[in-house]
C-alpha positions as CSV (number, residue, x, y, z in Angstrom):
1,M,69.7,49.6,46.7
2,H,70.0,47.8,50.5
3,Q,71.8,44.8,49.7
4,I,69.6,43.1,51.4
5,T,67.1,44.0,49.1
6,T,69.3,42.4,46.4
7,D,69.6,39.6,48.8
8,I,66.2,38.7,48.9
9,A,65.6,39.1,44.9
10,N,68.9,37.1,44.1
11,H,67.1,34.3,46.2
12,F,63.9,34.7,44.7
13,Q,64.9,34.8,41.7
14,E,66.3,31.1,41.8
15,V,63.5,29.9,43.6
16,G,61.6,31.3,40.2
17,L,58.7,34.5,42.3
18,K,58.6,36.8,40.1
19,F,58.9,40.5,41.7
20,A,59.2,43.9,40.3
21,Q,62.0,45.8,42.7
22,K,61.4,49.0,43.9
23,E,63.1,52.3,45.6
24,T,62.0,55.4,46.5
25,G,64.1,57.6,49.0
26,D,66.4,55.4,51.5
27,L,63.7,52.5,51.2
28,S,64.1,49.4,48.8
29,Y,61.4,47.0,48.2
30,L,60.4,43.9,46.7
31,E,56.7,43.3,45.4
32,L,55.1,40.6,44.3
33,G,51.2,40.2,43.0
34,F,49.1,37.1,44.1
35,G,46.1,35.9,42.6
36,L,44.4,34.3,45.4
37,K,40.8,32.4,46.3
38,G,38.5,35.8,46.3
39,V,41.7,38.7,46.0
40,N,44.6,40.0,44.8
41,L,47.4,40.6,46.5
42,T,50.0,42.5,46.6
43,I,52.9,41.4,49.0
44,R,55.6,44.0,49.9
45,V,59.8,43.6,51.6
46,L,60.8,46.2,52.1
47,S,64.1,47.9,53.4
48,S,65.6,50.6,54.8
49,G,68.6,49.9,56.2
50,E,71.0,46.5,55.6
51,D,68.9,44.6,59.2
52,Q,65.7,45.4,58.5
53,I,63.5,43.5,56.3
54,K,59.5,44.7,56.3
55,I,57.5,42.3,55.1
56,Q,53.7,44.0,54.2
57,S,50.6,43.5,52.6
58,S,48.4,45.6,50.8
59,D,44.6,46.4,51.8
60,F,42.3,44.1,50.7
61,A,39.5,44.8,52.1
62,N,38.2,47.6,53.7
63,F,35.8,48.0,57.0
64,R,32.9,50.5,56.3
65,T,34.7,53.5,59.2
66,D,31.4,53.4,61.4
67,S,31.7,50.1,61.6
68,L,35.5,49.9,63.0
69,A,34.8,48.4,66.3
70,V,34.1,45.2,63.9
71,A,37.0,45.5,62.0
72,Y,39.2,45.8,65.3
73,E,37.8,43.1,67.1
74,V,38.2,41.0,63.5
75,A,41.8,41.2,63.3
76,N,42.5,40.7,67.1
77,Q,41.0,37.2,66.6
78,L,43.3,37.0,63.2
79,N,45.7,37.3,65.5
80,N,45.4,35.9,68.2
81,R,44.4,33.3,65.0
82,F,47.4,33.9,63.2
83,K,51.0,34.6,64.8
84,Y,53.6,35.7,61.9
85,V,51.6,38.3,60.5
86,K,49.9,40.9,62.5
87,F,46.1,42.3,61.3
88,R,46.2,46.4,61.0
89,I,43.0,48.7,61.0
90,D,43.3,51.5,59.3
91,P,41.9,53.9,60.7
92,D,40.8,56.8,58.2
93,D,39.0,54.6,55.7
94,G,38.6,50.9,56.8
95,A,41.0,49.3,55.1
96,I,42.7,45.9,56.4
97,S,46.5,44.9,55.9
98,C,48.6,42.9,57.4
99,D,52.5,42.7,58.1
100,H,55.4,41.1,59.6
101,D,58.5,42.0,60.8
102,V,61.6,39.9,59.9
103,P,64.0,40.0,63.6
104,S,67.8,41.1,62.9
105,S,68.7,38.3,64.1
106,V,67.6,36.6,61.2
107,I,69.3,38.5,58.5
108,K,72.5,39.0,60.7
109,A,72.7,35.2,60.5
110,G,72.9,35.0,56.8
111,E,68.8,34.0,56.4
112,G,67.5,36.5,56.1
113,P,66.3,36.1,52.2
114,K,64.9,32.7,53.0
115,A,62.4,34.4,56.0
116,A,60.9,36.0,53.5
117,E,61.1,33.9,51.1
118,E,58.9,31.6,54.1
119,I,57.3,34.4,55.1
120,V,55.4,36.1,52.1
121,Y,54.3,32.6,50.6
122,R,53.4,32.4,54.7
123,M,50.8,35.8,53.9
124,A,49.5,34.5,51.0
125,N,48.4,31.4,52.8
126,I,47.2,33.5,56.6
127,V,45.2,36.2,54.2
128,E,43.6,33.3,51.7
129,T,42.1,31.6,54.4
130,A,41.3,34.7,56.5
131,Y,39.4,36.0,53.7
132,P,36.0,34.6,54.2
133,D,35.6,35.2,57.8
134,I,36.5,39.1,57.3
135,M,34.1,39.4,54.2
136,K,31.0,38.0,56.7
137,K,32.3,39.9,59.2
138,I,32.0,42.9,56.6
139,W,29.4,42.1,54.9
140,G,27.2,40.5,57.8
C-alpha cells in the first residue's frame, strides 16, 4: 500500500468516514459508498505512486449508445458548470462517471488527505446535484 493511501485512510478514520481498503498490482485505493437522492455512488481514492491521487466515481447513469452525441453534450455542460470534477462518457456503453486528479503540489505540501476528503464530499454533492439533469436528458 502506498504511503499516501495509508495517510488518507488514517485521515478518513479520524474524521469518521467508512471505507474499504483495496490493492491491485501497484494501484492502492480506498472505496467509499454514498446513498444519494436517486442514485447509489461509489467513490474511489486511487494512488499509483506517492505523489499521485485520483478520485473517481463509479458509473452512475447510462446513455444509450445511439445517443452518445447527447451524452457528450451533457458532459460538456456539466464540466462547464462544475469545476471540481470532470464528467466522462464511456463510448463503449454510454456510462457517465466523473473524476478529479489531486495536484501533486498539494500532496507534496502534506495536504493530500484533507484534499481527498474535501473532493470526495464535493464529488458526491455534485453528482447528486447533476443527476436529475442527466436523467432528464436520458429519458427526454
